[in-house]
C-alpha angles and dihedrals in degrees: 000000000000122000110279105264093223091054090046085059091051090052090049090050090054092048091050092050092078091224117152117252114260092246090058093049137079118251089254092052092047093049091052092048093048091049090051092050094049117027092012093060095047118107123207093251090054094055109108110235121237131171096253147333130216131186116219140159127238124207109255139182092261101028139296117346115212115231138170126218121212116194123197132225092261136123120239131000114330134183120286127228122201108211127203116192126225128233106125094278088286109067134033133070142178092297098050091056099036096113094044089056091047090051092051092045093053096039098048096034087229137128108257121205112194113203121212099205124185116281134221144269089036088045110023127190128339096023097081097046091045087057090047094052093045092048093049092050091049093049091050089052093047102033094117092051089053092055100267136111127235094288115098127176134175134227138176144154128235106323086011088055087055090051091047092053092047092046092054089053094046094048091046089055090047091055096248103102121190124234102232145347134218110198112190112199088322126200100224108149115043087153092075118092092220149336122207091252090058091060094039097047103024097115135036101019104092098262107064132185092245089055092048090052089050091052094047093047090054094043100046097041106168093339099088096170097142095170094050103120089222085067102028106030092182086068093061115131090239135017093184124123095021122143120268112275143210109204118193122195137178125227095224096042125111087219094055097103094045091058092047091048091052092051090050092048091051090053092046088055090056098263134126117253127163114200115207111191119206109218113206091006131131132208109283096030092128087080095041101073090111088064102035126045090197091054091049091051091055092045090053093045095051093046091050091052090048090050090058089058092050102047 
């Protein structure tokens, strides 16, 4: 279907801003621009209400990992969701994904723990994913202390979707499997030269191929192990015995076909994976519900499906 008209307006707004493309910027410039687009554009009335938030630190392989806990308006222990933010492994933090975490907290009636893992290029692969795995294991072990019950799921968008997929594999192998996963337009197969959606949507729809190359160059550094399953989870030796998944994709996203391929591979391995396609959507739409009713409907639908897997 055609590009959602509200998101077309968002793209035009970005084009009119005069901001440099991410791939022509420094990491510091890109982080500031991403923060302005996300948290900086959020008004008080658009902030999703939750019962409380709390900033904590989690022990990590290279020191304390900052994290933020979101607790829902719910009585008694509830499931816990570990959240990994997107941003191409280079940009993004607790603030940029504040409202996404609030949305998931309210919609799933679960405790959400957002993890602020180390970013490239200062900390290239595998630093960030090592933080993510360590944080997830710690949260599983301490879920009841954080206000949850024994059910723990994982969620993430884009690069965070990559981390979520890798974390489910790593925790399966460690004997502490998670209950469910929500993968929001995940990047799961950087090892592939191309998917049709990369050629079709590689320019003009927010996430561009030049930007993806910029992210990957910063993230991999000198560790160009593109088939390492910690980097390309679709390349894992086995996708069996992984938690049920909701995979959300966007029609006008270069990553669309990767997400669909991962859902198909999970099913082929005997798992449960529901693919929710986002007609007319672009990469990043999960934080654009305040501008697009169609985006908000898909956000709500995917969170409701994820909630069913958690409760």
